[in-house]
VOVORO-15770 format. One record per atom (N, C-alpha, C): x, y, z. Coordinates in steps of 0.02 Angstrom, whole numbers, plus 50000, padded with zeros to 5 digits. Example, Ala and Ser with C-alpha at 12.3 -4.5 7.8 and 13.67 -1.06 7.14 Angstrom:
506604971650390
506154977550390
506604983550390
506424988850354
506844994750357
506455000250394
//
This chain:
443725030844278
443785024744345
444185029644389
444755034044373
445105038544426
444545041244478
443975046744438
443605047944480
443475045244540
443085039344507
442675034744558
443115032544613
443745032444579
444235028444652
444355033644685
444565040044695
444635045744721
443895047544769
443415046744735
442735047244777
442655041744836
442935037144827
442885030644883
443525031544909
443895033744919
444405035744974
444355041344984
443955047544967
443765053045005
443205048245062
442715043445048
442095042445084
442595038045133
443015036945130
443605029645179
443875037745238
443875041345227
444205049045286
443495051745337
443705052545391
443075054145432
443345060345463
442925065345487
443015070645545
442675069245598
442975070845653
442775070345744
442695077945751
442215080145782
442215086745813
441995084345904
442245087445925
442435084646016
442245092046059
441965092846091
442015097546160
442455092946223
442965095546250
443135094846307
443005098646371
442665093446432
442505101146487
442825094946539
442795100146602
442815097346673
442155093246684
442265088246729
441805084346735
441325086146779
441575090446844
441255093546884
440755098746861
441455103646851
441125110746819
440765112246776
440765107446706
440875107846666
440865112546613
441575115846631
441995121946600
442495120046554
442525121746475
442925120446433
443705119946468
444125116146435
444715114446465
445215117546410
445305123146399
445655125246370
446305123246377
446715120346291
447545118746294
447265110746292
446855106946301
446695098446316
446955095946243
447175091646249
447425087946188
447125082146165
446805080846108
446545074346099
447145068946035
447215062446045
447925060446006
447525053945959
447505053845903
447335046745862
447925040945868
447785036845911
448295030345931
448525028645855
449505027145866
449465023345809
449545028945766
449535036645767
449585040145703
449895045645729
450015050345691
450445055545737
449695062345716
449195061545710
448515065645694
448455067345790
448415073545791
448015075145844
447935084045843
447605086845895
447295092645899
447405094945970
447275102545987
447245105846048
446735110146059
446305110146117
445755112246116
445665119646115
445115123146076
445315132346075
444945134246137
444765139746138
444585143546208
443895139046235
443475137246170
442835134646199
442865126246198
443535124746212
443575117246231
443515113946156
443505116046101
443115112046044
443845110545991
443825105545996
444515100645957
443975097945887
444355098045853
444205093445777
444785090045728
444605083645723
445215081445686
444925077845612
445345078045581
444875076345495
445345071345506
445385067045422
445665062045402
445865054245434
445285054345462
445135046245508
445065042745479
445465036045481
445335030945423
444445027145468
444295022345417
443755019645433
443735014545493
443235011245527
443725005745590
443505008645663
443845003545685
443765005645760
444535009745767
444465015545807
445235018945807
445045021445895
445495021145933
445715023845979
445995029645994
445715034346036
445835040846052
446085042746112
446715044946134
446955048746188
446875056446204
446455056346256
446385064846277
446785065846348
447215070746349
447635072046407
447515080646414
447615081546480
447545088546518
447925089446576
448345094146579
448855094246657
448395093646712
448525089446744
447995091946835
447215085646805
447225081946765
446755078546760
446985069746750
446465066346757
446635060946725
446495059346645
447205054346617
447295052746550
446625049646560
446195050446492
445575047346451
445665044546392
445295038146373
445445035346316
444615032646265
444695034246221
443975032746202
444015030046135
443675023246115
443655019346063
442985020646032
443165023245956
442575025845913
442745021745849
442165019145814
442095016045759
441655020045717
442195019845648
442005026545586
442155021645527
441675024945487
441085031845500
440685031545550
440525036345597
439955037545637
439675045645623
439165046145657
438715052745644
439095056845672
438965065345622
439295068845640
439085072245701
438815070745751
438665074845802
439135075645836
439135080545894
439785083945916
439805077945993
440575075645994
440505072046050
440775077246117
440405075546163
440685077946235
441155074146279
441805075546292
442185071746324
442305075146400
442195071746448
442145074246512
442825070946559
443245076146573
443785073246612
443785074746675
444105069946721
444195070046809
444575073246825
444685077346859
445295081346892
445585076146944
446185076646940
446725072646982
446725074047052
446015077547065
445935077847136
445675070747168
445385067047121
444995061447142
445465055347150
445975056447138
446535050947145
446955054847210
447055059547236
447335064247293
446835060947345
446155058847334
445685059747410
445945052847438
446405048347430
446805042347440
447585046047501
447635051647482
448185055547519
447855057547569
447995056547644
447715060347698
448435065147713
448355069347711
448645073547757
448355075947842
448875072447881
448685071247957
449025077047990
449415082647966
449825088247990
449385092948013
448875093347969
448395100747976
447705097348041
447725090248080
447075089348063
446455088848082
446645091148014
445835089547963
445895084447906
445105082047895
445125077447855
445025077547784
445075084447766
444875085647695
445525086347644
445405084147597
445935081247538
446555087747525
446935087647511
447655092647508
447245097847464
446925097747423
446715102947360
446215107347411
445845104447459
445405109147517
445685110647582
446405110747591
446535113647641
446945120547648
446615124047691
446615131347662
447645132647696
447745127747737
448505126447756
448845125747706
449415128947692
449905128647652
450555121847661
450335116647627
450665112047655
451205106347607
451675107347602
452195104647559
452265095447558
452085091547515
451925085447527
452555082547498
452985076247530
453205072647491
453075066147483
452945063547407
452555056147422
452935051147417
452815044647418
453355037247426
453645038547351
453315039847302
453985038247238
454545043847240
454525049647254
454975055647277
455525051347340
455105049447385
455605047147459
456015041147429
455765037347373
456005030547344
456645034647314
456645038047269
457045041647237
457625046947279
457495049747331
458095052247354
458415045347422
457905042047421
458195036047458
458855032247417
458895032347348
459415029447312
459825032947325
459825039347338
460605044847360
460735044547401
460405042547463
460535042447540
460235039147581
460265033047576
459955027247608
459665027147679
460325029447725
460475029947772
460065035447832
459925040747796
459565047147835
459135050747802
458795056947814
458395058647776
458695066047754
459255068047785
459645074847754
459575076647690
459675073447646
459725075347582
458945076147544
458525072747565
457845072947551
457545079247567
457785081847628
457425088247670
458015095747632
458625094447624
459085097247614
458945100547543
458765098047496
458535098047419
457855100247424
457575101147460
456825104347446
456945113847469
456645115747410
456605123447423
456455125747482
456835131347533
456775134747571
456935131847615
457325126147617
457605121847691
458265119047674
458555119947720
459235120147716
459465113147786
459815109447779
459865107347825
460575109247836
461055110947905
461535114447931
461875109747976
462525106347970
462945102747967
463195106448039
463325104148100
463485104948167
464205106048182
464475099748177
464985097948185
465285096048145
465935097948122
466555098548068
466685089048071
466735087348121
467025077848121
466515074648122
465965076848158
465475070548159
464955069548129
464945076848102
464205075648032
463585079148080
463385078548132
462875080548169
462525085048136
461965086848138
461575091048077
460835093848109
460705099048098
460005100448102
459605102448042
458995103848042
458645106447999
458395113047989
458545118047963
458385125947944
457715125847900
457355129047913
456745132147875
456635140347860
456725143047817
456735148847790
457285154447834
457855152047826
458335155747874
458505153847938
458045151447987
458095151248064
458405143548077
458775147748151
458995140048168
458615135248172
459025129148185
458605120548184
458055120648260
458305122248290
457885121748362
457205126348348
456895128948300
456405132548278
455875128948241
456085123448212
455685116748174
455745112948213
455155110748211
454765105248240
454625098948210
455225093948223
455185087048179
454715081948220
454125079048177
453765074948204
453735068548178
453555062348209
453455056248192
452955054548191
452415053048163
451735050548146
451365055148199
451505063748194
451085065548240
451445067748333
452055063948305
452245065648386
452955068948407
452985073648449
453505079948449
453985078648485
454485071548469
454895068248527
455675070448492
455635072248437
456365076048427
456585083748430
456655083948495
456885090348513
457425089848558
457595095248592
458075096848649
458815092948620
458845090748676
459525084148685
459575079448607
459055077248600
458995071948526
458915076448462
458965082748454
458855083548391
459545085048370
460045087148383
460635085548325
460835079748304
460445074148334
460605066848293
459885065048274
459495068248279
458745064948243
458715064848172
459005069648117
458905069448046
459325064148037
460025062948082
460315057848040
460075049448044
459715050048111
459565041748131
458795039448109
458485043348047
457925041248030
458055039147926
458015032547932
458115031647860
457285032747844
457395035247746
456825034447730
456285029547709
456545024247696
456345016047677
455515015047724
455685015447787
454915013747830
454345020947800
454585026747780
453965031047773
453645032247706
453005031247718
452535033447682
452345039647650
452335044147669
452655053047666
452775056847711
453065064547673
453395068347728
452745073147706
452755077447748
452215083547773
452645088547803
452475094947750
453085100647798
452575107347793
452465109247832
452085117047850
452615119847884
452715126647809
453235131147827
452845138447873
453065140947905
452915148247949
452745144848019
452235148748065
452215147548159
451605139948144
451735135548178
451485131248189
451225129348260
451375133848295
451405129948382
450595129948382
450275132548343
449505132248373
449025125648349
449635122048311
449435112848308
449765108948323
450445108348342
450715104948390
451175107748460
450945114148480
451665116148542
451975119648529
452395120948576
452955124648559
453355123948516
453885127148486
454425125548446
454355126048381
453695124248356
453495125448265
453565133548240
453915136148275
454115144648262
454285145548183
454825140448156
454995141648091
454385136248048
454255131648081
453815125648032
453995119448064
453595114948040
453765107448041
453615103347990
453925097848011
454245093847964
453885087147995
453385083047973
452885077047993
453085069947957
453465065247983
453605059547945
453185054247959
452985052647920
452145048547913
452485042247902
452485034847927
452715029247921
452075025947888
452345021447858
452005015247826
451435012647870
450805010347833
450335004847870
450335000247825
450094993847852
450104987247839
449404988547769
449464986047705
448974985247664
448844976247649
448254976247626
448004969147617
448424966247567
448924969847518
449424965647473
450124967447536
450514961647546
451114960147590
451484964047553
451814969347587
452464970847555
453104970047608
453454967047557
454064965047586
454674968047547
454954972047567
455574976547520
456194976747564
456824974347535
457404976447553
457814980647514
458504985147550
458904987247505
459574987947536
460044986047483
460754986647501
461064990647462
461484995047500
461725001447473
462574999547481
463025002647441
463745002847462
463835011047438
464335014247482
464695019647448
465455019247445
465795022747384
466345025347393
466845026647429
466415028747488
466695032447544
466655028147596
466565021547597
466595016347648
465925015947686
465405016847628
464715016647672
464425009847668
464045007447687
463485001247700
463105002447713
462375000047699
461735001647717
461344995847702
460844992247746
460704987647735
459944986647767
459414988247736
458834989647778
458084985347744
457724982947772
457174979847747
456434982147794
456054979247753
455374982747781
454854977447780
454504975647824
453894971447792
453084972147839
452704973147784
452074973847824
451404970047771
450804969347822
450504965947801
449884966247863
449064967147819
448514967147846
448004960647825
447834958047878
447304953347897
446654953147903
446344952347930
445414953447933
445404958647981
445894954848050
445714960048113
446554962448155
447034959448110
447704963048116
448054965248077
448704969548083
449214970048035
449914971848088
450264971448050
450924974548059
451444975948021
452034980248037
452484981947996
453084980948020
453604980748016
454354977748046
454794980448008
455234986348027
455604988947990
456414988948047
456784986347996
457624985748000
458044988647988
458584991548008
459164992947957
459734993548017
460404991747967
461224992548013
461334998947964
461675001347966
461815008247926
462665008847964
463255008547924
463875009647944
464245015947894
464835015647921
465295019147882
466145021947886
466575017447856
467265020147890
467445026047892
467935028447937
468075035347930
468435038047855
468095043647843
468295044947763
468595052047775
469095053647732
469345061547713
469695061547663
469385065247619
469305063947568
469975070947531
470055074947602
470595081947594
471165079447602
471715082847638
472415084547660
472355087947736
471695087247756
471645092847826
471735086047873
471595080747850
471765076447896
471055073547960
470575076447957
470075075047998
469375073047951
468955068947975
468535065547940
467905070947920
467985068047852
467275070647827
466795066247847
466785063347865
466295056347876
466505053947926
466125054947997
466525049348046
466315041448036
466915036948078
466565029948093
466045029748107
465435024348088
464875024548109
464565017748109
464255016548158
463895011048163
463325009848204
462755010048141
461905011648181
461315005648181
461155004948229
460524998448212
459865003048248
459334999248200
458455003948216
458184997148193
457654997048241
457204990848235
456514994348269
455984994748214
455494998148238
454844992548226
454374987948260
454034984648243
453224989048268
452944987648236
452304989448243
451674985148228
451294983748284
450494981648278
449794984248264
449504983248232
448844986648208
448184980848230
447934983648269
447174977848293
446634983048253
446304977548208
445494982048200
445074977948231
444734981048282
444364975948340
443784978648290
443364982648250
442834983448207
442934988148150
442514989648110
442634994348053
442605001748060
442605002648133
442325008348165
443115009848232
443255006048261
443835004648304
444475002448304
444925004448290
445705002948279
446185005148325
446705000448355
447355004248367
447855002748365
448575004648359
449005001848340
449515003348397
450204998948404
450644999848472
451234998448439
451835003448441
452435002848406
453125004048455
453415000948444
454155003448473
454795005248422
455155010748443
455625011248412
456295011548437
456815007548422
457495006348452
458105006848413
458425013548444
459075013448387
459725015148446
460145011948405
460745013048435
461585013748402
461775017948420
462205021648373
462955022348406
463575021248379
464135024348371
464375027648342
464645034748332
464905039048303
465695041448317
465985041948291
466535044148306
467015047148239
467155053248259
467655057248210
468075060148249
468415064548194
469175066248222
469655067348180
470195064848216
470985065648157
471045059048156
470935058048072
470785051948046
471435046848088
472105050448087
472285043348099
472325041648163
472105042848217
472015043148261
471485038948274
470725040748225
470145034948223
470345027648186
470955028248172
470965021148121
471815017648183
471805019948232
472195016248278
472855017348267
473175024048231
473915026748225
473865033148250
473545034248310
473715038848346
474405041148373
474535047448402
475055049548429
474835054348480
475315058048521
475265063548549
475155068948515
475365069548448
475065075748400
474505073948385
474275068148358
473555064348321
473215063048378
472975065448393
472535062348468
471715066648474
471615070248425
470985073548426
470375068648406
469815068248450
469325065048433
468615065348460
468055064648431
467345066648454
466965062248429
466635058448506
466405051948507
465745054548527
465025050048502
464515050648501
464445042348514
463795040648604
463785037148589
463025037148619
462475034648592
461895036348597
461395030748589
460675030448612
460305026148608
459765029148633
459125027548584
458465030148592
457895024648593
457405023448635
456985018548644
456155023948667
455955022748595
455085025748610
454665021448596
454005022848643
453425018548627
452815022248594
452555022648556
452015024648513
451235020748526
450515022648554
450235020248562
449425025748540
449005021848491
448585026148485
448005022448458
447555025548468
446685022848464
446185025148452
445805024048414
445385029748359
444655026448361
444025027848387
443465026448358
443185031348339
442645027048288
442075031848235
441695032648265
441145038348286
440505035848319
440095036348258
440215039948210
439675036648143
440155041848088
439825044048032
440315044547984
440625051948000
440255054948042
440415062448048
440915064548094
441055058348143
441455061848217
441735056748231
442315055748267
442865050848298
443275057348330
443415049748379
443975053548448
444485047548425
445065050648424
445715048448468
446095050448516
446575045048529
447225044048596
447575043848577
448115048248593
448935044748559
449395046548640
449975043248639
450335043448688
450885041448666
451465045448692
452095041248653
452685043848736
453115038148745
453725037648785
454125037748759
454585042748751
455325042848722
455665044948784
456405039548776
457005039448818
457555039948762
458085046148781
458685048648735
459285046948778
459805044448765
460295046248807
461005045848768
461465050648767
461885050248724
462455054248771
463345052748751
463665050748782
464165056148741
464685060348755
464705065848699
465625064048732
466035063948701
466675063448735
467335067248682
467465070148707
468255073448657
468775072948715
469445074348673
470015076448749
469875078748794
469915076148857
469845079248911
469025083848940
468535081048911
468075082548914
467555076548885
467025077648956
466375072248924
465725075748937
465165074748890
464455078348913
464075070948932
463725069248971
463465062148959
462755065449000
462345064248961
461445064248984
461125059848948
460515060449005
459895057548975
459025062348973
458885061348920
458205063248898
457255061548908
457005060848966
456485057848952
455985063448936
455455061348885
454975064548844
454105060548860
453735062948851
453105059748855
452575064148815
452195061048795
451575064848751
450935062048747
450365064848769
449855061648762
449455065348742
448855063648697
448565068048666
447815065548669
447105068448663
446525065748653
446115071948596
445875068448543
445885074848495
445005071348468
444375076448472
443815074148442
443745078048377
443515076348313
443325075948248
442545075248243
442275082348217
441805081448200
441625083948111
441555080048069
441605084648009
441065083747950
440995088947913
440275090147894
440595090247810
440055093547768
440315094347703
440395101547703
440205106347754
440435112947736
440835113147778
441015112147855
441305113747908
441645106847945
442135107747980
442685102848009
442625107648080
442685104048146
442805105648193
443395098748241
443845103648265
444435097448277
444455101948350
444535098448405
444585099548479
444995095048514
445535098148565
445955093148580
446185095148635
446545090348690
446945091648753
447465088348759
448195090548749
448765085848767
449225088748829
449575084148832
450085086548892
450825082948884
451395087348867
452115086448869
452605087148915
452915082548910
453475082348967
454205082248931
454465084048967
455225085548937
455655087048984
456295080649022
456425080149070
457135078049063
457775082249061
458485079049048
458695080949125
459165075249126
459545075149188
460315072749177
460645076449179
461665075749160
461915073149215
462355067949211
462855062949265
463405066749214
463845072649240
464375077149243
464965071949267
465805073449257
466105071349258
466755075649302
466315081949318
466765086249355
466225089849404
466415095349423
466215098649470
465835105149433
465705105249362
465355109949343
464475110149348
464055116049362
463505114849388
462965111649314
462795106049352
462235101649316
461585105849280
461505105549214
461215106549172
460555103949154
460075100249207
459735097549218
458935102749198
458485100149183
457765104049185
457235100249176
456735101049198
456095095949215
455365101749196
455285101949115
454925104449086
453945103149084
453485105049105
452755101049095
452435106149046
452125103949011
451685109148975
451045104748977
450515109448986
449595106948943
449445112048926
449145108848850
448855113248823
448085111748793
447555114648760
447095113748720
446995117848679
446695115048608
446695119548542
445965114748514
445755121948468
445155122848433
445175126548363
444965120348322
445005122448265
444535121048214
444525125448153
443905126248121
443745125648052
443885121448006
443965121947940
443135125047903
443105129947880
442345131047849
442475131747739
442055128447730
442115129447673
441415137147657
441605143147649
441345148347649
440705146947589
441175145447519
440885145847453
441295142847410
441155141047353
441575136347292
442325141047307
442475145447297
443165150147295
443155150747377
443125149747399
443445152047459
443345147147537
444045146247568
444095141247616
444525145047690
444055143447723
444395145447819
444625142047844
445105141947885
445225138247952
445595143847982
445405141848034
445505146248090
445455141648150
446105143848211
446335138448256
446315143348317
446415140548368
446705144848451
446825139448494
447465140648520
447595137148582
447995139248634
447815138448679
448235139448742
448625135648787
449265134948791
449525131248839
449855135048889
449965130848938
450375132149012
450865130049035
451425133249018
452055129149023
452135130649104
452515127749154
452635126549205
453265130949223
453325135849268
453805141549273
454015146349212
453365145349181
453585150949131
452905155249093
452335152249135
451605154249106
451315151949081
450545155849032
450155152348982
450365155548921
450255153848894
450395155348813
449845156348757
449575160948729
448975161748690
449145160748616
448885157548569
449235156848516
448625156148462
448425160748412
448065160248369
448225161048308
447855157048262
448065155548191
447635156148135
447655157648079
447105160848039
447605157647954
447165153747921
447455151047835
446685152647783
446885154447745
446315155547668
446305152547624
446055148747582
446075146347508
445715150647465
446115153247423
445445155947379
445565152247309
445155151347279
445145145447204
444945151147149
445235154047128
445055160347070
444635157047012
445135151447000
444905148446929
445285141746935
444945136146900
445215128446884
446075129746901
446265133646845
447005135946849
447395138446901
446975142946948
447565149046991
447085147147053
447455145447113
447405145847184
447615148847211
447725151147271
448005156247335
447985153947392
448405154747444
448255153047500
448605158347552
448555159647594
448615167347641
448375164247727
449095163547751
449015161147812
449355164547880
449405164747940
449645167147978
449625165048046
450085166148090
450155162748165
450595166548222
450615162948274
450955164448349
451465157348354
451985157848376
452285155948403
452705154048482
453155150548497
453315150648566
453955145948567
454655146348594
454975141148599
455235141248698
455065137148723
455295136348782
456215135748796
456365139648842
457195139548838
457435132848860
458145127848824
458305125248839
459075126348833
459675121748832
460395125048842
460555121448764
460045117548734
460285113948663
459795117348607
460525123148587
460505124548509
460815122148477
461065125848405
461665124548381
462255128548387
462215133348422
462825136748458
463205133048499
462735129748556
463045124948617
463215118748584
462725117548539
463065107848508
463675107348467
463975113948442
464455116648403
465185117248465
464785118448528
465575118348574
465615111248616
465105106048620
465055100148652
464795102548725
464085108048710
464055111848777
464565112048844
464955111548817
465785115148859
465545122848889
465675120748978
465705127449005
465105132748977
464525126648972
463795132448960
463485134249028
463455138349051
463065139749106
462175134949088
461985134049157
461205131249154
460705136249139
460175134649114
459645139949089
459195139449141
458845145349183
458575145349236
457955149149234
457215148649246
456595153049210
456865160049266
457155161249296
457365169249329
457685171949278
458165168149244
458615172249204
458375172649140
458105167549118
457815167649061
457075165749024
456675167148978
456175170648953
455965165848903
455255164048897
455145160748814
455255166948754
455505162448685
455535167748640
454885166848614
454575171948597
453845173148549
453895175048483
453515172448438
453465176248369
452705175048359
452925178748280
452255179248248
452545181348178
452125176148134
452545177348052
451835175948005
451775175747953
451285175847905
451655172747831
451225170047796
451545170447720
451005167347661
451145169147597
450695169347562
450775167247482
450555163447456
450815159547378
450205160247341
450335159147291
449885160547224
450195152247185
449865147747178
449895144047097
449655143447066
449835142047002
449605144146936
449835136246886
449225133446866
449455125046815
449145127446739
449305124946683
449045126846640
449475121746587
449295122746520
449835118746473
450125122546435
450655121446387
450805122746333
450845122246283
450615122646238
450685119446156
450065114246162
450015112746218
449375105946213
449925100546228
450705102946246
451015094746269
451605095946332
451585103346347
451895104646396
451465106346441
451455103346526
451175106146580
451535109646620
451335114646636
451835119546678
451495120346750
451645121546792
451665122346870
452035127846897
451615134346924
452245140846961
451855140547035
452235141047056
452165141147147
452445148047167
452385151747179
452585159447211
452345158947280
452905158047335
452665160147403
453015165847428
452925169047453
452925174947503
453055175747579
453515174847607
453565173747704
453865178947740
453485179247805
454025185647857
453855181147919
454315180847957
454445179148041
454705182148081
454535184948115
454865186948191
454965184348226
455585184448300
455565183248333
455805184648407
455385188648436
455445191648505
455875188648544
456565192348574
456815190548612
457165186048619
457655183848566
457965177148536
458455176048595
458565169948594
459045168748659
459825165248608
460275169348619
460825168548594
461515167248638
461955164448635
462555160848676
463185167348671
463175168848736
463755174048739
464285173248793
464795176248791
465305174748830
465085178348916
465265174048960
465315175549021
466115178349050
466045179049096
466655179849166
467095173449157
467685173049173
467855165849190
467875160649141
467865161749068
467865157849008
467205154048994
466625155349041
466025151949022
465655155548962
465125152148957
464585154248916
463995154048945
463525158448913
462925157948945
462365161048912
461705157548896
461285157148857
460675165548879
460725170348841
460345174148867
459935177448818
459255181448837
458665183548790
459045191148764
459305189248721
459355197348712
458785203348699
458945209048706
458515212448704
458445215348614
458115212848585
457825213748517
457555209248489
457655207848414
457225201948382
457575198948318
457405192748304
457575191548224
456885191948166
457175192148119
456755194248084
456835190848028
456435187547984
456575183447929
455915184447859
456265186347802
455825187647766
456345186547699
455745183547651
455925181747561
455575179147529
455605174047471
455385171147439
455525165747417
455085159747381
455165154347365
454755154547290
454985153347256
454885151547182
454725145147160
454205140947130
454525135347125
454175133847037
454465129946998
454245129446939
454355121146915
453665118046888
453825111946865
453675113346795
453955108846760
453765107546688
453705099246673
453275096846632
453345090446602
453185089646532
453395086646491
453455084846447
453465078946410
453135073546403
453135065946384
453465062746442
453965060046445
454395055746495
454905059546548
454745066246518
455415070846563
455035074346606
455445076546667
454985081646704
455535088546708
455475093946711
455945097546759
455665102646814
456095102746884
456055107146935
456305111046948
456355115746951
456665123646969
456395128447023
456795128247079
456695130647142
457095137447140
456995141747173
457375147947194
457055148347258
457555151347333
457225154847376
457715161947390
457275165047395
457765172247430
457595173047505
458105173747520
457985173647624
458235178647630
458055184547676
458505190847692
458265191147782
458775187747827
458735186647906
459165191747928
458955192447993
459295199948006
459315199148092
459755199448135
459685198848219
459725207848220
459225210148244
459125217748266
459275216848360
459825220748368
460005219848443
459985226848479
459835232448492
459835239048522
459825242948439
460475245748439
460665248748379
461005244848319
461215240248340
461485235348303
461005233048241
461225229048204
460935225148148
461425221148131
461325214148125
461915210048093
461605204048053
461665202948004
461365197847961
461675190348008
461095188048005
461125180548036
461315175047996
461815172148021
462515169448020
462325160347976
462435160147933
462515152247899
461805152947865
461565158347835
460885160347808
461195160747743
460995157847667
461175160847608
460575164947582
460865170147560
460195175347515
459775171047462
460365168747417
459945164547362
460165155547367
459735153447358
459685144547341
459355143447295
459555140147230
459545138247170
459565129847180
458895128347162
458705121147163
458635118547073
458845114647038
458735111446976
458725104346965
458215099246960
458255093846946
457795091246881
458075088646832
457855086746778
457865078046784
457195074946777
457025068046774
456765067646723
456865058746701
456655055446640
456625048846673
455775048346661
455495042046711
455105036746637
455145032546645
454815027446602
454565024746657
453865024046649
453535022046723
453815011846721
453945010746776
454045003446789
454714999446751
454925003546717
455655004246674
456255006646701
456395012846678
456905017046707
456735024146742
457205025546792
457315033546812
458065036346791
457925042846782
458625045246768
458545052746790
458975055246837
458945061246848
459575066546857
459555070446845
460125075746842
460115082146878
460495083046934
460355088846988
460945093246983
460555100846987
461335106046997
460955110047064
461275109947103
460925115547162
461655121647172
461245127147193
461965134247175
461585137847279
462145137247312
462065140047370
462575146547361
462375153447384
462695158247393
463055162047436
463405164847455
463935167947518
463525167147564
463665165347612
463395164047691
463925169047738
463635173047785
463955175947830
463985171047889
464705170247915
465055166247972
465005169748029
464945165148099
465105166648158
465595170848191
466315169848114
466785172448158
466645179448118
466355180648087
466415187048041
466485189647993
466935181947948
466995181947900
466445179447850
466615179247791
465965176147735
466125169447684
465775164747691
465765159747653
465995159947577
466125153947542
466145157447483
465315152447456
465175154747392
464655153347365
464795143947309
464455141447294
464655134347271
464265131847220
464395126947187
463795123047161
463805117047178
463465110547168
463465104447166
463025101447117
463255095047093
462755091947058
462835084047049
462345082647039
462215074347041
461895072246991
461995064746985
461545061446916
461495052446963
460765052146951
460485046346984
460175042246914
460305035246916
459945029446887
459675025046898
459115021746875
458875015946903
458695011946872
458635006146855
458355002046783
457994995246853
457154997446817
456744991946880
456514986546821
456574980846879
456224974046847
455614975746909
455124969946881
454664967346916
454794966546998
455294963047012
455424961347074
456024964447104
456334968847060
456884970247098
457254976747057
457744981047061
458004988947040
458734987747049
458984989847005
459704992747031
459715002047023
460245003747051
460275010647062
461025011647063
461245016547047
461975020647054
461585028547051
462045029747113
462155038647098
462805041047113
462855047747067
463455050547084
463135057847121
463525056547188
463285064347207
464035067647222
463945074047193
464055079247203
464805078647173
464665076547085
465325073647052
465705079347026
465595086247037
465895090447042
466445093147101
466435089347158
466725086747219
466925094447239
466475096047265
466375103247284
466485101847373
467085106147393
467065102747457
467355110147475
467015111647551
467305118147585
468095116247588
468355110447604
469165111247625
469435113147547
469045112647474
469815115347423
469655121747420
468985124147457
469155133047441
469265137747525
469275133647558
469045136147629
469325131847680
469565132547734
469915130647788
469325129047835
469325122347903
468755120647928
469085122848006
469625123648017
469755126048086
470325129348082
470575130848134
471145135848158
471325132448196
472075134048239
472505131348282
472905127148255
472955121348298
473485114148290
472805108248271
473155100648241
472755095548253
472625094148308
473045097148361
472885091348424
472655096548468
472435102448459
471885107348477
471525111948418
470995109248399
470835111948328
470345114048373
470255122748330
469615125548349
469205125948285
468745121948281
468255121448208
467905127948197
467815131048133
467495134148099
466875131648077
466355137048065
465655136848030
465655129347963
465395126047957
465255121447906
464695123047871
464875125447799
464385129847752
464405127147685
464755121447673
464855118747614
464965112147625
464895107447579
465045098847586
465685098247602
465825094447637
466555091547672
466675083147629
466105079447624
466345074747576
466615074247515
466325078147490
466525078147410
466025073447368
466535069447280
466295065847267
466145058247287
465765058347305
465475050347319
464915047047270
465185040447260
464765035847201
464345030447266
463745029847263
463745025947296
463125019047234
462865013547263
462545010847220
462255003647245
461954999947234
461474994147263
460994993247227
460534989147258
460004984747232
459384985647287
458784984947257
457984986147296
457824978647281
457534974147325
457144970147310
456524971147351
456004968347296
455214969447314
454814961847325
454864958547359
454534952047334
453684951347368
//
């Protein structure tokens, strides 16, 4: 009787043998995992993709199959079943990525098939960073490998973005492909862009002037706005900070049959805040309003048009905190006031001739006025800029062609309060470009392009570029690219912004010339799984950029300053290492940047100021989808050479964020810089007196430990 019972028990246990393969290539997926739901039974595929599960009970069973970079799959099987080997085909995640359109490269191919290296920040990550800084995008960019947001003003917090050690004027900021955030408006562009209405952010590092014209020597950042969908989107965000900040943001979007619209509005404010004993504001008194409506018209499935308006009004005042609070006197009297207004329009019309070809026309007009006031001095000016573009796309399975013409104008007019020479200028640029993306084979894709720009008063610029994508294996890909760039000179640089443009002589075509550059980058990306449970992705990037005749600020006679093209060059080289690990609901991101940037002037060789040789980013995330998000961050920045000949201190900053999510709302809290790392704790920020301060370079945070929290509504 015992032997009979044992035989029946053995008959109720089953064995499954399966082979796990890629659905397209039919290659075995080494390391793929299979799990019997409701039990601890599982197995990992060997070098032939073969897995075996034993002791499976009779009845209907559900199996879960996973592999990094592929869609999760489940199989329902009834046991006992025949002993034949089951073949399981897994679809790559690339099928999902087809919905992500990368517009910055002007190509229609998916991100996996674009030879140009593009870093993509999606909606989910934008929302996480929005919890930490809902009023602007500085933190989102500063926490990316190889990118640093450089604070220019110690009291007003004006900032620019640096890529791979190069000054902010060499990075081109785009909004939906429109390059309207340069020149006079550059110092406040990052501070006046809330992230709630952004769908994604695309970053291209290295020379990119071939794509959009002058200015993209270090790279470009393209901020892509949300578009309406058939499902209504109505979101609100309210955030408060321990430093006296309040953010109220709202977004509404919806698409009907022939028409759609999006509306974004925000109010961002902050009380003057000083956590140190210096007496100067680490966060200025700020009040900003942003309003951005867009209308989308769908004339037919082949023709659509959108029109948008962006309005920004801001008052920003920093300085001696006693004076800002209305308790100033003859000693406590220093202030820096920025009053700015931006009004811009965007127009786009696209027509699809057939499934292979289309034409797009774009136009934008931007006006930006700004008045900077400090004791005994006012800089008041207005910038008009326009951008028009017509682009033709012809796309096929093996090759894509993009051809276009564009015109860019940048006019600045100063309204001086004294007899100093006006710094007015009027620049006009006409350009044409041609780009080809070619799938040479399954393992090689090429992208080549050329642009010719005519800049009035400065002549013709010829800009070739080339990129290649190598698919070595399903786990290993590599990209190699390079190109030329240029920057037309204006008085608006980090150095002149730091002194509010006071006594800076005008730029002239007779005395100044364009900065020209060339650069290249090479990366290798590897992804696999460890022990069948841990996903691993490693990206290693090497970069080099050289800028000839860089524009530097020098002392002229009579206590004047002049921007001069030095007889030399700036070069920056180094590497970025990005590692991503995933285990269950945990994700770990580690990023390291090494930057070696130097100014070569004659026989002299000087390290580029405000460039950290070593930066380390560490982020640990725990996420249960639609329930919880918890994040812990730690960032390291090594010593930086300063403009006064000294060297700044190295430092760490740490943060913690948590969000509890329900169906229609979520609550979040963020402990930013809870180690209270501040430059005022280990170094000075000014020399002289509080009445006549001379501010030093700002290389570390000034606001210290700040707690913020709020609510997000999704209706």
